[in-house]
VOGU-3710 file (C-alpha; in Angstrom, 3 decimals, decimal comma):
1> mvscqafqgc> 0,029/-0,119/-0,137  1,331/3,574/-0,667  0,921/6,124/2,171  -0,606/9,456/1,290  1,562/11,037/4,148  4,847/10,475/2,225  6,176/12,925/-0,220  5,391/10,977/-3,037  3,216/12,375/-6,043  2,659/9,110/-7,498
11> pvclhswspg> 2,330/5,762/-6,815  3,549/4,576/-10,304  6,949/6,610/-10,698  9,886/6,252/-8,814  11,531/9,459/-7,995  11,620/11,724/-4,770  9,245/15,051/-4,554  10,295/18,056/-2,237  8,094/19,251/0,485  7,414/22,495/-0,717
21> gplrqtkcvc> 10,869/23,832/-1,147  11,397/27,071/-2,633  7,793/27,454/-3,027  7,292/27,848/0,808  4,682/24,874/1,101  5,077/22,178/3,643  3,191/19,548/1,397  3,948/17,854/-1,798  3,909/20,146/-5,246  3,404/19,759/-8,775
31> dgyrrfmpag> 6,601/18,252/-10,245  5,395/19,257/-14,033  4,026/17,023/-16,795  6,101/18,243/-19,500  8,936/15,567/-18,583  6,415/12,882/-19,826  6,130/14,818/-23,711  8,224/13,517/-26,330  12,552/14,765/-26,195  12,668/18,136/-28,235
41> hairattyrh> 8,917/19,189/-28,186  8,396/22,471/-28,142  6,275/22,172/-24,723  9,367/21,713/-23,055  10,734/25,530/-23,313  9,630/28,007/-20,916  6,778/29,293/-23,599  4,738/27,576/-25,281  1,592/28,376/-27,778  -1,152/26,240/-28,984
51> ggnlyryrsc> -4,691/26,911/-30,246  -3,761/30,707/-30,196  -2,760/30,804/-26,419  0,226/31,350/-24,804  1,222/29,017/-22,202  4,117/29,919/-19,685  6,332/27,658/-17,601  8,854/27,992/-14,942  12,167/28,096/-15,828  13,286/26,320/-12,371
61> yfvscddfms> 12,417/22,510/-11,344  13,182/19,813/-9,165  15,834/17,314/-9,906  15,646/14,482/-7,930  18,018/11,178/-8,049  16,127/8,275/-9,542  18,445/5,830/-8,026  16,931/3,551/-5,373  19,959/3,276/-3,181  20,741/6,946/-3,165
71> irfshasvkf> 17,335/7,888/-2,188  17,383/5,331/0,343  20,480/7,014/2,048  19,702/10,418/1,791  16,963/12,586/0,902  19,032/15,375/0,315  19,260/14,322/-3,073  16,328/16,371/-4,573  17,621/19,794/-5,774  16,019/22,745/-7,248
81> vsstredrlr> 17,759/24,408/-10,317  17,324/26,693/-12,925  17,321/25,882/-16,815  15,180/27,295/-19,942  14,285/24,089/-20,802  12,385/20,877/-19,135  15,365/18,487/-20,015  14,210/15,450/-17,508  13,532/12,130/-18,653  10,483/10,358/-17,792
91> pklrtnalvr> 11,070/8,976/-14,048  11,240/4,974/-13,922  8,772/2,739/-12,841  8,305/0,912/-9,369  9,066/-2,799/-9,609  8,351/-5,868/-7,552  11,436/-5,918/-5,911  11,974/-2,522/-5,168  8,273/-2,391/-3,106  9,189/-5,418/-1,286
101> tatdyakhir> 12,669/-3,938/-0,235  10,970/-0,394/0,601  8,961/-2,317/3,106  11,307/-4,131/4,513  13,391/-0,724/5,100  9,912/1,033/6,280  10,117/-1,907/8,694  13,430/-1,258/9,859  13,245/2,458/10,337  9,516/2,140/11,786
111> tpflghkfvp> 7,977/4,894/9,364  6,631/4,908/5,851  9,701/4,587/3,136  9,070/5,850/-0,306  5,391/5,723/0,092  5,331/2,447/1,258  4,035/1,127/4,746  5,991/-1,635/6,426  5,147/-5,264/5,654  1,875/-5,282/3,964
121> qpvrwpafdf> 1,065/-8,766/3,686  0,175/-8,540/-0,294  4,052/-7,852/-1,020  4,389/-11,474/0,261  2,306/-12,970/-2,179  3,636/-15,189/-4,941  1,810/-13,783/-7,654  2,401/-10,287/-6,169  2,269/-7,451/-8,854  2,426/-3,764/-7,831
131> irycvselmh> 1,735/-2,164/-10,959  -1,551/-4,391/-11,889  -2,818/-4,236/-8,370  -2,360/-0,296/-7,837  -5,189/0,863/-10,820  -5,515/4,528/-10,761  -8,801/5,433/-9,468  -11,222/7,230/-12,066  -13,420/8,694/-9,622  -11,617/10,248/-6,809
141> dskvlcemiv> -9,059/11,651/-9,119  -11,635/13,255/-11,796  -13,401/14,558/-8,334  -10,130/16,329/-6,850  -9,321/17,854/-10,389  -12,883/19,154/-11,146  -12,479/20,929/-7,324  -9,265/22,321/-7,883  -10,296/23,775/-11,447  -13,572/25,254/-9,872
151> kclvgkgesd> -11,907/26,828/-7,246  -9,102/28,322/-9,046  -11,684/29,788/-11,535  -13,875/31,499/-9,004  -11,741/32,122/-6,075  -12,501/34,790/-3,268  -14,684/37,975/-4,413  -17,501/39,262/-3,516  -19,719/37,189/-1,143  -22,470/36,260/-3,705
161> tsysswskda> -19,667/34,634/-6,359  -16,851/33,194/-4,437  -15,651/30,701/-2,390  -15,353/32,070/1,380  -12,751/29,611/2,402  -10,477/30,662/-0,384  -7,436/32,390/0,764  -4,247/31,480/-1,432  -4,206/34,613/-4,457  -1,257/35,771/-2,205
171> khrvqaqilg> 0,686/32,696/-1,971  0,032/32,211/-5,673  1,467/35,924/-6,462  4,974/35,098/-4,739  5,162/31,521/-5,969  4,785/32,921/-9,755  7,397/35,609/-8,788  9,559/32,732/-7,388  9,054/30,455/-10,633  9,330/33,364/-13,025
181> ifesiwpgnd> 6,189/33,246/-14,522  3,361/35,626/-14,899  5,195/38,488/-14,407  1,997/40,926/-14,103  0,699/39,286/-11,058  3,835/39,368/-9,104  3,443/41,648/-5,730  3,908/45,018/-6,391  2,365/44,726/-9,935  -0,884/42,914/-8,560
191> gplpwrltre> -2,265/42,578/-11,633  -5,327/40,269/-12,766  -5,102/36,760/-12,392  -4,956/35,594/-15,938  -7,205/31,984/-14,582  -9,379/33,998/-12,525  -13,004/34,497/-13,892  -14,506/38,586/-13,023  -17,790/38,886/-11,011  -19,714/39,479/-14,260
201> qilflderms> -18,347/36,578/-15,977  -19,345/34,341/-13,093  -22,831/35,847/-13,194  -23,272/35,179/-16,912  -21,786/31,672/-16,422  -24,558/31,015/-13,694  -27,398/32,260/-16,078  -26,059/30,368/-18,737  -26,114/27,381/-16,344  -29,609/28,128/-15,330
211> rvvwphyver> -31,086/27,931/-19,345  -29,755/24,200/-18,999  -32,520/21,660/-19,312  -31,817/18,138/-17,720  -32,987/14,493/-19,060  -34,466/12,520/-15,999  -32,363/10,544/-13,328  -29,640/13,226/-13,834  -28,912/15,474/-10,797  -29,208/19,306/-11,485
221> lyykgfsfwr> -26,405/21,465/-11,446  -28,667/24,410/-10,672  -31,793/24,702/-8,762  -33,260/27,039/-6,172  -31,518/29,944/-8,206  -28,033/29,017/-8,121  -25,532/26,671/-9,702  -21,905/25,678/-8,773  -20,455/28,930/-10,279  -21,984/30,886/-6,977
231> kpsrmwkarr> -23,148/27,974/-4,586  -20,424/24,964/-4,222  -23,203/22,958/-2,665  -24,740/22,302/-6,094  -21,741/19,733/-7,017  -21,084/18,460/-3,639  -21,351/14,761/-4,785  -18,788/12,889/-6,586  -20,992/11,730/-9,630  -22,239/15,790/-10,037
241> kyrllyfmlv> -18,296/16,762/-10,505  -17,186/13,816/-12,895  -20,318/14,665/-15,272  -19,809/18,424/-14,837  -15,735/18,019/-15,590  -16,130/15,866/-18,457  -19,264/16,546/-19,887  -20,464/20,374/-19,281  -17,450/22,264/-18,316  -15,992/22,556/-21,627
251> tqlrdqvpav> -19,347/23,815/-22,881  -19,941/26,180/-20,184  -16,451/27,985/-20,431  -16,385/27,577/-24,549  -16,100/31,646/-24,831  -14,101/32,346/-21,185  -10,508/32,153/-19,926  -9,489/31,075/-23,129  -6,141/29,485/-22,035  -7,911/27,565/-19,574
261> shaletfvwa> -10,932/26,360/-21,510  -8,041/25,237/-24,383  -6,056/23,148/-22,288  -9,224/21,831/-20,432  -10,680/20,916/-23,864  -7,574/19,116/-24,952  -7,550/17,166/-21,523  -11,423/16,008/-21,698  -11,176/15,058/-25,170  -8,434/12,325/-24,357
271> mrrlegqvys> -10,660/11,480/-21,339  -13,843/10,950/-23,439  -12,121/8,487/-25,855  -10,148/6,755/-22,883  -13,601/6,369/-21,181  -14,817/4,579/-24,064  -17,406/5,200/-26,853  -20,969/3,809/-26,309  -22,919/2,151/-29,315  -26,261/1,540/-30,149
281> yedavspavn> -27,871/-2,010/-30,047  -27,287/-2,342/-33,830  -23,773/-0,932/-33,984  -22,652/-3,094/-30,965  -24,020/-6,543/-32,526  -22,444/-5,685/-36,372  -19,497/-7,155/-37,276  -17,416/-4,194/-37,181  -17,835/-3,859/-33,359  -19,166/-7,257/-31,997
291> ilpgsraikk> -19,476/-5,728/-28,620  -21,850/-6,868/-25,880  -24,716/-4,099/-26,121  -24,499/-1,507/-23,549  -20,893/-2,075/-23,180  -17,946/0,575/-24,081  -15,309/0,205/-26,341  -12,066/1,757/-27,120  -10,087/1,583/-30,655  -6,607/0,309/-29,685
301> ddfasikydl> -4,955/2,509/-32,956  -6,429/5,369/-30,864  -4,410/4,843/-28,011  -1,019/6,715/-29,166  -3,154/9,970/-29,951  -5,174/9,725/-26,456  -2,024/9,743/-24,909  -0,054/12,453/-26,736  -3,315/14,446/-25,993  -3,549/13,516/-22,446
311> llglsmmegs> -0,207/14,707/-21,448  -0,659/17,759/-23,643  -3,760/18,618/-21,924  -2,136/18,338/-18,794  1,025/20,037/-19,435  -1,132/23,002/-21,120  -2,753/23,120/-17,390  0,187/23,500/-15,801  1,160/26,500/-18,058  -2,064/28,467/-17,099
321> fpvgqlnpam> -2,769/27,331/-13,567  -0,588/28,163/-10,538  1,656/25,611/-9,956  1,193/25,492/-6,459  -2,256/25,001/-6,905  -2,128/21,914/-9,101  -2,869/18,693/-6,946  -0,647/16,354/-7,247  -3,016/13,471/-7,682  -3,270/14,962/-10,989
331> khfahyvkyt> -0,029/12,519/-11,811  -2,076/9,608/-11,871  -3,666/10,720/-15,257  -0,196/10,071/-16,991  -0,422/6,730/-16,382  -4,199/6,121/-17,404  -3,576/5,216/-20,914  -1,105/2,465/-19,677  -3,525/0,769/-17,191  -6,633/1,136/-19,646
341> mshgplrtfw> -4,377/-1,008/-22,451  -3,812/-3,602/-19,827  -7,127/-3,405/-17,479  -9,515/-2,051/-19,926  -11,741/0,873/-19,434  -11,123/2,414/-15,784  -14,964/2,602/-15,029  -14,817/-0,983/-14,278  -12,688/-0,084/-11,023  -14,124/2,836/-10,047
351> mmvferynkh> -15,200/3,538/-6,361  -18,879/4,954/-7,166  -20,548/2,232/-6,092  -18,388/1,101/-3,327  -18,934/4,804/-1,815  -22,736/4,919/-2,297  -23,155/1,843/-0,651  -21,294/3,316/2,141  -23,891/5,921/2,183  -26,084/3,201/2,626
361> ikglitnqhh> -24,306/1,847/5,593  -24,251/5,246/7,122  -28,003/5,475/6,975  -28,263/1,816/9,125  -26,636/4,110/12,402  -29,476/4,887/14,414  -27,513/5,409/17,677  -24,969/8,067/17,855  -23,540/7,340/20,953  -22,639/3,516/20,371
371> teinlaksat> -22,172/3,873/16,430  -20,211/0,338/16,397  -22,491/-1,560/18,373  -25,684/-0,380/16,536  -24,151/-0,629/13,043  -23,270/-4,364/13,912  -27,163/-4,830/14,624  -28,387/-2,785/12,116  -26,394/-4,003/9,301  -27,384/-7,532/10,523
381> rdsaaryism> -31,306/-7,031/10,369  -30,854/-5,520/6,535  -29,342/-8,720/5,487  -31,566/-10,766/7,174  -34,609/-8,500/5,609  -33,310/-8,472/2,169  -32,582/-12,401/2,121  -35,896/-12,781/3,261  -37,894/-10,785/1,022  -35,212/-12,246/-2,065
391> kdgesdfrkr> -36,277/-16,127/-0,825  -39,731/-15,270/-0,578  -39,642/-14,058/-4,339  -40,284/-10,221/-3,574  -38,206/-7,698/-5,175  -35,166/-5,977/-3,614  -37,050/-3,744/-1,077  -34,233/-1,148/-1,907  -35,584/-0,562/-5,526  -37,828/2,180/-5,494
401> vvrpqrphec> -38,141/2,893/-8,766  -39,956/0,063/-11,179  -37,609/-0,435/-14,336  -36,965/-3,429/-17,022  -33,974/-4,995/-15,929  -32,414/-5,514/-19,228  -29,411/-3,595/-19,751  -28,488/-5,713/-23,004  -31,911/-4,910/-24,654  -34,139/-1,894/-25,853
411> vlwgrmkqyi> -37,458/-2,047/-24,399  -40,574/0,047/-24,771  -41,850/0,723/-20,991  -45,230/1,824/-19,850  -48,940/1,510/-20,327  -49,747/0,873/-24,420  -52,616/2,633/-26,202  -54,155/2,245/-29,336  -52,738/5,167/-32,087  -53,674/5,811/-35,399
421> pteeevagle> -50,574/7,247/-37,514  -50,265/10,578/-39,160  -49,340/10,076/-43,116  -45,835/11,284/-42,193  -45,575/8,010/-39,886  -47,321/5,830/-42,230  -44,515/6,719/-44,881  -41,684/6,387/-42,697  -42,999/3,271/-41,367  -43,323/1,872/-45,110
431> vqgvqfdlls> -39,597/3,042/-45,976  -38,566/0,636/-42,768  -39,891/-2,174/-44,217  -42,666/-2,737/-41,826  -45,765/-4,628/-42,565  -48,513/-2,884/-40,591  -52,358/-1,811/-40,704  -53,635/1,005/-38,610  -55,103/-1,258/-35,653  -51,871/-3,115/-34,958
441> iktcsiayil> -49,835/0,113/-33,826  -49,683/1,209/-30,329  -47,917/3,796/-28,450  -46,033/4,419/-25,349  -44,247/7,694/-23,450  -41,157/5,918/-22,333  -38,409/3,579/-23,611  -34,970/2,124/-21,983  -32,550/1,781/-24,385  -29,921/-0,387/-22,960
451> nvhfksgewt> -30,956/0,594/-19,770  -30,955/4,135/-20,241  -34,513/6,343/-19,607  -35,812/8,096/-22,372  -39,310/9,961/-22,460  -41,573/11,120/-25,133  -43,103/14,405/-26,301  -40,927/16,277/-23,330  -39,272/18,838/-25,604  -42,049/21,382/-26,626
461> stgawcgsvi> -44,731/20,255/-23,771  -42,545/21,540/-20,835  -39,069/23,319/-20,542  -37,586/21,959/-17,424  -36,813/18,132/-19,110  -35,350/17,183/-21,930  -35,781/13,252/-21,779  -37,013/12,902/-25,312  -33,506/14,297/-26,983  -31,783/11,772/-28,376
471> tcvldgrsly> -28,532/11,121/-30,813  -27,742/8,160/-33,184  -25,053/7,678/-35,844  -26,512/7,613/-39,650  -24,050/7,602/-42,573  -21,017/7,811/-40,396  -22,132/11,192/-38,460  -23,940/11,728/-35,041  -27,233/13,309/-35,282  -29,701/14,664/-32,666
481> awvrrflcvd> -33,625/14,598/-32,790  -36,367/14,859/-30,033  -39,157/11,862/-29,886  -42,575/12,774/-30,055  -43,664/9,067/-29,297  -42,724/5,637/-29,277  -44,532/3,302/-31,655  -44,618/-0,555/-31,295  -46,220/-2,554/-34,068  -47,910/-5,733/-33,140
491> gdscpgyasv> -46,180/-8,738/-34,534  -43,100/-7,065/-36,100  -39,456/-7,947/-35,092  -38,254/-4,951/-33,733  -39,100/-3,948/-30,261  -40,179/-0,108/-30,959  -39,632/2,737/-33,230  -39,323/6,509/-32,575  -41,554/9,222/-34,425  -38,668/11,827/-34,445
501> swfsapvyps> -38,138/15,289/-35,415  -34,393/16,510/-36,521  -32,392/18,780/-35,594  -29,877/20,286/-37,968  -26,258/18,995/-38,688  -24,221/19,576/-35,530  -21,536/22,367/-35,655  -18,452/21,968/-33,887  -16,686/25,173/-33,149  -13,404/23,990/-32,065
511> dtplivgvtt> -11,090/21,165/-33,512  -13,071/18,502/-30,904  -16,400/17,188/-31,059  -17,141/18,394/-27,292  -18,877/21,758/-28,156  -21,800/21,147/-29,915  -24,006/23,339/-31,424  -27,431/22,662/-33,380  -30,974/24,566/-34,479  -34,482/23,165/-34,740
521> dgtdfntryg> -34,521/23,678/-38,628  -33,872/19,870/-39,510  -35,833/19,972/-42,711  -33,196/18,408/-44,621  -33,184/15,306/-42,375  -36,763/14,730/-42,137  -36,816/14,579/-45,896  -33,473/12,235/-46,079  -34,520/9,781/-43,223  -38,093/10,331/-42,750
531> cilritqiep> -39,656/10,647/-39,024  -39,329/6,970/-37,944  -35,840/5,749/-36,245  -35,706/1,929/-34,713  -35,057/2,293/-31,081  -32,510/-0,212/-31,525  -30,405/2,794/-33,597  -30,579/4,891/-30,636  -27,060/5,349/-28,740  -27,669/4,700/-24,834
541> srimvelpyg> -26,653/8,527/-24,019  -28,631/11,191/-21,926  -28,718/14,606/-23,370  -28,461/17,933/-21,460  -29,609/20,866/-23,603  -28,308/24,319/-22,998  -31,051/26,721/-24,744  -30,248/29,710/-26,513  -29,758/33,351/-25,507  -31,311/36,536/-26,799
551> dsttyymmrd> -31,291/36,516/-30,588  -29,407/33,318/-31,061  -31,005/29,891/-32,163  -28,098/27,728/-31,298  -28,872/24,840/-29,158  -25,926/23,201/-27,527  -26,137/19,519/-26,821  -24,051/18,062/-23,905  -24,601/14,103/-23,744  -23,389/12,158/-20,418
561> sgydttrt> -21,365/9,285/-22,005  -19,456/8,427/-25,070  -18,931/11,343/-27,558  -19,953/12,567/-31,091  -18,998/10,505/-34,314  -17,460/12,853/-37,287  -16,910/11,945/-40,899  -13,029/11,894/-41,471
//
């Protein structure tokens, strides 16, 4: 086990870290990410321009000895040197033999050494493999990064647009002077912080978040008149921070703090691909993909470009944020590609389910004076009650929502009603090759696409929900539509159809398909594809929609899984 108390920025790399050094900090500080970029890359210089933005880097950094014996007997090998380029090579990785030796030495000195606690039993197992067992944890790493970004952007200002506990601006100005970067913000110059949003920008972003409509079973980040830009409590859950970081923040910041938003977009684009693409039922079972429907897939050929973009995004964040504020846990992302190649999508190993079960266990405690005894008795009763209910054939009493348990199928759900289709829908069904008569068609409002909930008819009926907005891939590109109703044809092999109205072709303002703009004028697609779509063509991805502002007619689509397919 790696001790979080030791000055180690990463459980995978082997190198010493300074506990603050000249930055006047007492904790582990960011060691930089440019050393992971290819040797001779332009980003290793003190300035780097990318996407029209200028990124500035420190002209001094830590040099530590990667030799284990030198580190073992002397921590004074860490030095702080000045240089016009980042010339360090990638650090060496820990090996099983080194971990065993480090734990033995930790036992000898009775304190953690190189981050390893003394004599953890797993290191004695014959099949022990430290790298294999020490998988990066996606949920906590993402949560920490999201908190760091939002806090740096908002900071402390007026009471209604700030974090009341924030007190690091003066420290960041001193550190910038020590490192020789951002001269305009040095003490005495006191210029505006380049990563900080103004009060007017925060209020504008808060109003922008208020125009987001949400699908069902997605927790909102704006309610009771405030968003997370003004009230940090709006994103206090880990899953809210995860959704915000990877699926909403880039769209929110599309025209604000350009250097930060561009660095974040590069990083998120890499992480979205590394998380895996989601596919419709038909695409999943097709010979080209051939995976279990509802699963995610990553193309092996993309690993090289994902790794480059991931390291580039981290390096650009290093050049646009205060170095002293960069959480050392961000270093874990540098190894995500390696672990994904060996373990598969890292969502499989995250702690989300474990943390949710902890919440359930916490709710079992009814006596705060004797928590251990009360928890033991309550957990026993809880397990016994669940066992009895399952033995008697009853459903799990903790499942409050009745829904089909078919994660690998597309299902229409709810009450079926007789329905007479319109002429446009009749033409669409005929194009799909459906054999029907007017008495064989029924309609319902809810569909579960690979266990993801969609509800028809919400786009025009209410502005509070957008559970009817869907996305699918036709002719090699992603398109968006909203479902007017779901249809079922008696005797047909397809589980259902969706009567849809198309949005216009997506427009991507940047180089990545993360910021997606559409309009409601989908006349061309209504003519080309008709209004009927098989539900097996719909991708299992909920869509958050940002409504237009002022004279604009552009709707911004933010999906909560996967990413858009574009024509190459």
